[in-house]
VEXNUKOL-845258 format. One record per residue (C-alpha): residue in three letters; x, y, z. Coordinates in steps of 0.05 Angstrom, whole numbers, plus 5000, padded with zeros to 4 digits. Layout:
<atoms>
alaXYZ
...
</atoms>
This chain:
<atoms>
unk067621493036
unk062221003015
unk056720853067
unk056620173099
unk052319813149
unk058419623192
unk057419643268
unk061819593328
unk061518863349
unk065818863412
unk069919273460
unk075518843483
unk079919033543
unk087118843566
unk090918973628
unk098019083598
unk103919193647
unk111119283632
unk116619163687
unk119919843682
unk120919893758
unk126619393753
unk131119903721
unk128020493755
unk125520773689
unk120321293702
unk122121393774
unk120722053809
unk119822363876
unk112422133883
unk113021493843
unk119421123860
unk118020453827
unk113020503767
unk111219933723
unk108920283662
unk102120013643
unk096420093594
unk089019963604
unk088119773532
unk081719803492
unk080219523423
unk073919683383
unk072319113337
unk067719183277
unk064218743225
unk066819203169
unk069318803108
unk076219133115
unk076618883186
unk079019553214
unk079419643289
unk080120243336
unk085520233390
unk085920673451
unk088620633523
unk089720973587
unk096421013621
unk097520783693
unk103720563731
unk101919863753
unk097419693813
unk090419933797
unk091019813724
unk085719283732
unk081019803759
unk082120233699
unk080719643654
unk074219503691
unk072020243682
unk073220163606
unk069319513605
unk063419873639
unk062520303577
unk061419713532
unk053919763527
unk054520493502
unk059020293444
unk057319583420
unk052219603364
unk053520313341
unk054220483268
unk061620553248
unk059721093198
unk056021493248
unk061521453301
unk067021643252
unk062922223226
unk061522493293
unk065822233353
unk062822793394
unk056122433395
unk059321863435
unk063022353478
unk056322673498
unk053122013511
unk058821733554
unk059722363595
unk052222453599
unk050821763631
unk047822013696
unk049821413737
unk056821353710
unk057622103715
unk056422073790
unk063121713796
unk066622353770
unk063722793746
unk068722843688
unk074722663730
unk078422043755
unk078321333731
unk071421363698
unk073221973656
unk079821663637
unk075921053612
unk071621523570
unk078121803541
unk080821113522
unk074420943485
unk073921603449
unk081321563429
unk079820873400
unk074121173359
unk078721713333
unk083621183316
unk078420813276
unk076121453242
unk083121643221
unk084520933194
unk078220943154
unk080021633125
unk087021353107
unk090221923147
unk094522003210
unk090222323263
unk094022983263
unk092423063188
unk085322843196
unk084423403246
unk088523913209
unk084623823145
unk077823823179
unk073024403171
unk073524893229
unk065824853242
unk066224103247
unk072024133296
unk068124623338
unk062124153338
unk066623613371
unk068024063432
unk063724093495
unk063424823513
unk059424713574
unk062925073633
unk067725423585
unk063925993555
unk066126503606
unk073026393578
unk071926133507
unk065626123464
unk064225693404
unk064626303360
unk071426493387
unk073925793376
unk071325803303
unk074926463292
unk081526183320
unk081125583272
unk078926003212
unk084726493224
unk089725923224
unk087625653156
unk092326143122
unk099025783112
unk096425113134
unk099124733073
unk105925063080
unk106324873154
unk104124153140
unk109724103086
unk114824393138
unk112423903191
unk113423323144
unk120323553124
unk122923783192
unk118723433245
unk116523743312
unk121223963368
unk122223463425
unk125523463494
unk127922853532
unk126722623603
unk131222023591
unk137122273630
unk133122523689
unk129521953725
unk130522033800
unk133121333812
unk138821383762
unk146021443787
unk150122053771
unk154121643723
unk147921433685
unk145222143686
unk151922403657
unk152121873603
unk144821993580
unk145322743583
unk151422723538
unk147622253491
unk141622713491
unk145823293466
unk149322863415
unk142522653390
unk140323353377
unk135823493436
unk136024233457
unk132324103523
unk132723553578
unk128823473641
unk130723243711
unk126222963766
unk127223333831
unk123823393900
unk126122813943
unk132423133973
unk134923833961
unk142323673967
unk141623103917
unk137823573871
unk143324093875
unk148623573858
unk144623273802
unk142823943769
unk150124163776
unk152423503742
unk147223573687
unk148824313673
unk156124163669
unk154823633616
unk149823983573
unk152924693575
unk149425363582
unk145525333516
unk141424713524
unk135124813566
unk134124413629
unk127224353659
unk125724063728
unk119623663751
unk117323553825
unk111523113806
unk106823463858
unk111623363917
unk111224053951
unk106824523988
unk106525203959
unk111825544004
unk116424943998
unk115824963921
unk117925693919
unk123925593965
unk126424943934
unk125625203862
unk129325833879
unk134725423911
unk135825113843
unk135625763805
unk143225793797
unk142725223747
unk137825623702
unk131925153700
unk127325293642
unk121025093681
unk118824773744
unk113624243729
unk107924023776
unk110824383836
unk104524243877
unk097623933875
unk094823943804
unk088224183831
unk091224793867
unk090025353817
unk091725913867
unk097625533892
unk100425503823
unk099126243815
unk103026403878
unk108825943857
unk109026273789
unk109626953821
unk114926693870
unk119626353823
unk119926813762
unk123526823714
unk123126073721
unk116925853684
unk111425463718
unk108524843681
unk103124353696
unk097823913665
unk099223173664
unk094723043723
unk089723613709
unk083023233708
unk078923613656
unk078224243613
unk075024633671
unk081224623713
unk085324813654
unk080625383643
unk081725633713
unk089225553711
unk089226013648
unk084226503676
unk088126563741
unk094826673703
unk097526093743
unk101825743690
unk106825933635
unk106725253603
unk100624793591
unk102224053592
unk096123663566
unk096122913569
unk092922483517
unk089821973565
unk088222373628
unk082122753603
unk076222533558
unk080022363496
unk081422773434
unk074923163440
unk076823453506
unk083923573486
unk081223983428
unk077924413478
unk084324483519
unk088424663457
unk083325193438
unk083525483508
unk091225523506
unk090925883439
unk085726373464
unk090426533525
unk096726523483
unk100025993528
unk104625473495
unk102924733499
unk108524253516
unk105023583525
unk106723053578
unk109122403547
unk112922043602
unk109321393598
unk107820783555
unk104721023488
unk104121753508
unk109321973459
unk105621603404
unk099021983419
unk100922683438
unk105222803379
unk098822813336
unk095723333381
unk101723813379
unk102323733304
unk095123893292
unk096024493337
unk102024733296
unk098824623228
unk091524863242
unk091225263307
unk097125603339
unk101325593274
unk107725603312
unk112725143349
unk116125733385
unk117225533458
unk113524873444
unk116524193454
unk113623493463
unk116523053518
unk120122433495
unk122021843539
unk125521263504
unk121520683534
unk117220143501
unk116220443433
unk117919783398
unk111519483425
unk107419953380
unk105519813308
unk106920553289
unk112120763340
unk114221493353
unk120721643315
unk125822173336
unk130722463286
unk135823003309
unk131623163372
unk125023243334
unk119022793326
unk118222543254
unk111022663231
unk107021993230
unk104721793161
unk100921163176
unk093321213182
unk090621243255
unk092621503322
unk099021083331
unk095620733389
unk096020003367
unk100419503404
unk103418903370
unk099718263384
unk106017973415
unk106218533466
unk099118403487
unk100417653493
unk107017743531
unk105318313580
unk097918203596
unk097118163670
unk097017653702
unk096317133647
unk101317373594
unk107416963583
unk112117453619
unk107717543681
unk105516813687
unk112816613687
unk114517143738
unk108716993785
unk110116233782
unk117516333799
</atoms>
């Protein structure tokens, strides 16, 4: 790639909110009326080709403005930087953003500020993949192992994973990489769907969507649970009758329970053969998850969408607290930290099934799982990426499902860019949709 003098000229931010609460899309035991939202970041450059980097953090409505403000607070760290240098070493920006001592005090490495760091870094990776002319999964899969290791912050991790061990994992996976990439392009990556299972849906809607999921080729669905046990028993019975014994059914409590309650409630649903129980308690409770895992076997225990950083993931793995690791593309510090989490999962032999129930999350996490298959774990066994059929049409390069599998993206970038019309319509409060709603 020829060197240029191009620089980052602006970091634009947008508060994007979609009115999903009106149909109860996304509803669960802890979040009954979410408006799926994105704190959206655009890195603009003065490059002759006019390329931009796009990233975002997912929220569910109120507070999205706070997340946007946190992203804007990083502007001085980004504007003026060399595009060449950023794309050659996104890790340098990760170290600078996380290392800002005053901003770090607001975390450290957790919460709104850390998610803002992730949005900006994801935008950098989007820009880097576009400049390379590759989808992000392929940019990562074709990268030299030593360079990938250089992108990971191993601080606080070396008691579980050292740089040398990470390098060996990546080097060991190079054999068969081209064949796996070809298989991915031909067959896609396994998905499961949450579409039938939102807690606010009627039994009729659950039944209709579960039938459709099986017809569409999905081999796993997920139901939200945790508000009322009798309702959960009825809904699980309804879903199992529709999908039959051979389609997996996961359940998700969205952090609703204490530890003892999680064990009791999950075991009360065991007759419906749930594949995993997701987020049974606080995402910060490592020992609680370990107790739940021991108390509900053979039902698997899964968590991760609200795990705040690589250190908590490390402890969950060290404590033997989870069977399924559910990373999120926008909860932690961007691609760099998710590389660390994927490497930790590979070291401990735990399958990664990413969370993607939110605007744009399907678009992003597919890249991370596809990289993992091609260049790290080398397998899709017991691995699925969540799919929720909401809002994909607002993206320039939307996630595509064929016969229950994600089609591998081929367009350059991280699939994070929204159509201009979506930004103009759903910006809050001044977009055409919200200004009309607020005036009525």
